[in-house]
C-alpha positions in Angstrom: 107.7 112.0 112.1 109.8 108.9 111.8 113.0 109.2 109.6 113.0 106.5 106.9 115.9 105.5 104.6 115.4 103.0 101.9 118.3 101.4 100.2 117.9 99.3 97.0 117.3 99.1 93.3 115.7 101.3 90.7 115.0 100.1 87.1 113.4 101.1 83.9 110.7 98.5 83.2 109.8 97.2 79.8 106.6 95.2 80.2 105.7 93.1 77.1 102.4 91.3 77.0 101.3 88.8 74.3 98.0 89.4 72.6 97.4 85.7 72.1 98.8 82.5 73.5 102.6 83.0 73.6 104.6 80.8 71.2 108.3 80.3 72.0 110.8 81.0 69.2 108.2 82.9 67.2 107.2 86.5 66.6 104.2 87.3 68.8 101.9 90.2 68.6 101.4 92.2 71.7 102.0 95.5 73.6 105.1 96.9 75.2 104.9 99.5 78.0 107.7 101.4 79.6 107.6 102.5 83.2 109.9 102.9 86.2 110.3 100.0 88.6 112.6 98.0 90.8 111.4 96.6 94.1 112.6 99.3 96.3 111.8 102.0 93.8 108.2 100.8 93.7 108.1 100.8 97.5 109.6 104.3 97.8 107.1 105.7 95.2 104.2 103.9 97.0 105.2 105.3 100.4 105.4 108.8 98.8 101.9 108.4 97.4 100.8 107.5 101.0 102.2 110.9 102.2 105.4 109.5 103.7 108.6 111.5 103.3 111.6 109.2 102.8 115.3 109.2 101.7 116.1 106.7 99.0 119.7 105.6 98.3 119.7 104.0 94.9 121.8 103.8 91.7 120.2 105.8 88.9 122.0 106.6 85.7 122.3 110.1 84.2 120.6 109.0 81.0 117.2 110.3 80.0 115.1 107.7 81.7 117.3 108.0 84.9 116.7 111.7 85.1 113.0 111.3 84.6 112.9 108.5 87.2 114.6 110.8 89.8 112.3 113.7 88.9 109.2 111.6 89.4 110.4 110.3 92.8 111.4 113.7 94.1 108.0 115.2 93.0 106.5 112.5 95.3 108.0 113.2 98.7 111.2 111.1 98.1 114.7 112.5 98.4 116.9 110.5 96.0 120.7 110.1 96.6 122.6 108.2 93.9 126.3 107.2 93.6 128.3 108.9 90.9 128.6 106.6 87.9 128.7 106.6 84.1 126.6 103.5 83.9 123.2 103.5 82.3 120.1 103.0 84.4 119.2 99.4 85.1 116.6 97.9 82.7 114.1 95.2 83.6 112.4 93.3 80.8 109.2 91.4 81.7 107.4 89.1 79.3 103.8 88.3 80.1 101.5 85.8 78.4 98.0 86.7 77.2 96.6 86.1 80.8 99.0 88.8 82.1 101.1 86.3 84.0 104.9 86.5 83.8 106.6 84.0 81.5 110.1 85.3 82.3 112.1 88.4 83.2 115.6 89.7 82.4 117.5 92.5 84.1 120.5 94.5 82.9 121.7 95.8 86.3 125.5 96.5 85.9 124.9 99.9 87.6 124.0 98.0 90.9 127.8 97.6 91.4 127.9 101.3 92.4 125.6 100.5 95.4 128.6 99.5 97.4 130.2 100.0 100.8 132.0 103.2 99.8 128.6 104.8 98.8 127.0 103.7 102.1 129.9 105.2 104.1 129.6 108.5 102.2 126.0 108.6 103.5 126.7 107.3 107.0 125.1 110.4 108.6 121.8 109.6 106.9 121.9 106.0 108.1 122.7 106.9 111.7 120.0 109.5 111.9 117.2 107.3 110.5 114.7 105.4 112.6 114.0 102.8 109.9 116.5 101.3 107.5 114.7 99.4 104.7 116.9 97.3 102.5 116.6 94.7 99.7 118.5 91.7 98.5 120.2 93.7 95.8 122.8 94.9 98.3 126.0 92.9 98.3 127.1 90.9 101.3 129.7 93.5 102.4 127.0 96.3 102.5 124.6 94.0 104.4 127.2 93.2 107.0 128.1 96.9 107.4 124.5 97.8 108.0 123.8 95.1 110.6 127.1 95.6 112.4 127.0 99.4 112.6 123.3 100.3 112.8 121.8 97.5 114.9 120.0 100.1 117.0 117.8 100.9 114.0 114.7 99.0 112.9 116.1 97.2 109.9 113.4 95.9 107.5 114.3 93.5 104.7 112.7 92.7 101.3 114.1 89.4 100.0 113.7 90.2 96.2 114.6 86.6 95.0 115.3 83.0 96.0 119.1 83.5 95.5 119.3 86.9 97.2 117.4 86.1 100.3 120.3 83.7 101.3 122.5 86.8 102.1 120.3 87.4 105.2 120.6 84.0 106.8 123.3 85.2 109.3 121.1 88.1 110.5 117.7 86.6 111.0 117.6 87.4 114.7 118.7 91.0 114.0 116.1 91.8 111.4 113.1 93.8 112.7 110.9 92.5 109.9 111.5 90.2 107.0 109.2 90.2 104.0 109.5 87.4 101.4 107.3 85.1 99.3 106.7 81.4 100.0 109.4 80.2 97.6 112.0 82.5 99.0 111.1 81.5 102.6 111.6 77.8 101.8 114.8 78.4 99.9 116.2 80.4 102.9 115.6 77.6 105.4 116.1 74.8 102.9 112.7 73.2 103.6 109.5 72.1 101.9 107.4 72.7 105.0 104.2 74.8 104.6 102.2 77.2 106.8 102.5 76.5 110.5 105.6 74.4 110.3 107.3 77.0 108.1 106.5 79.7 110.6 107.8 77.5 113.5 111.1 77.1 111.7 111.5 80.9 111.4 110.8 81.2 115.1 113.6 78.7 115.9 115.9 81.0 113.9 115.0 84.0 116.1 112.7 85.8 113.7 110.3 88.1 115.5 108.3 89.7 112.7 107.8 88.1 109.3 105.5 88.4 106.3 105.3 85.6 103.7 103.2 86.2 100.6 101.7 83.3 98.7 100.1 84.7 95.6 96.4 84.1 95.8 96.7 82.1 99.0 96.7 83.4 102.6 99.4 85.8 103.8 101.3 84.1 106.6 103.0 86.3 109.2 104.7 86.5 112.6 103.7 89.4 114.7 106.1 89.7 117.6 106.6 85.9 117.4 102.8 85.3 117.3 101.7 83.1 114.3 99.0 84.7 112.2 97.4 84.6 108.7 95.2 86.9 106.6 92.9 85.7 103.9 93.4 86.8 100.3 90.5 86.8 97.9 90.8 85.7 94.2 90.2 88.5 91.7 88.9 88.4 88.2 90.0 90.7 85.3 93.6 90.8 86.5 95.7 93.1 84.3 99.2 92.7 85.8 101.1 90.7 88.4 104.3 92.8 88.5 104.6 94.8 91.7 102.0 93.0 93.8 104.5 91.9 96.4 106.0 95.4 96.5 102.5 96.8 97.1 102.0 94.4 100.0 105.4 95.4 101.5 104.5 99.1 101.1 101.3 98.8 103.0 103.1 97.1 105.8 105.9 99.7 105.9 103.4 102.6 105.9 101.7 101.1 109.0 104.9 100.5 110.9 106.2 104.0 110.1 103.0 105.5 111.3 102.8 103.5 114.5 100.0 101.2 113.4 99.9 97.5 114.0 101.3 94.8 111.7 97.7 93.4 111.4 96.7 96.8 110.0 99.8 96.8 107.8 99.0 93.4 106.2 95.4 94.4 105.6 96.4 97.6 103.9 99.1 95.8 101.9 96.6 93.3 100.6 94.3 96.1 99.5 97.2 97.8 97.7 98.1 94.5 96.0 94.5 94.1 94.8 94.7 97.6 93.2 98.0 96.6 91.6 96.5 93.5 90.1 93.8 95.6 88.5 96.3 98.2 87.3 98.4 98.4 84.1 101.5 99.4 86.1 103.6 98.1 89.0 102.3 100.9 91.2 98.7 101.9 91.2 98.0 105.6 91.7 94.7 104.5 93.3 96.5 103.5 96.5 96.3 107.2 97.5 92.6 106.7 98.2 93.2 104.0 100.8 94.3 106.4 103.6 
């Protein structure tokens, strides 16, 4: 079995959804649901649901929600290692309109400062013994440089997270085994407005071998060992939630790569997982267990 180490963020998610059309600067009726999230936390939990055993390096506070988050992960095939800190667990607040589409999000992530070079060096034996290192854009530039400089024999897979954070990976594009981002992040990284084929060509020039670009309800674009491909995405009705769909896509891709399946199969599985997330009330649908 492949050894997999994920490094990234965990949060406590507050998802607020307006009952009617949202009105700014006004009290709106709606629902507020609390769950665990963070891009890499969603990915780790999803991989556990798909029967993958992983190690997850992530900052989690010793508060009530943090302890519950860690317990939930460790009951699902995930070994959690966190830096020692007195900070509270990170909180993500998402505000949705009455169509369940995000209006805005806000994160209180001071604890992410503990995901630093010292913490990674404390766990160097885990990094050096892993086959896959899966990282996200929440790592600081010092940590990213350390990983690419010292563990370039590993398959390093990257999740961009955001338009700003993806820029940290620009110096390492030819060293990344696979990069996953959305269309906006891809264009921001390469400072271009190009679409589809031309966008993929620009990544090829940068030395990228494997790449997956999500585009919401449009086709998924990807490079598979430098071969340009796309996979159709169907539009769904009765969408309940859009948070976590990109994480679900990424999780399906990772599951396939970890288990020696093709990237084509990974993208297909990831799209199916994203569909289930759209129809779910949470960022990770427990129904993904039935896909394998």
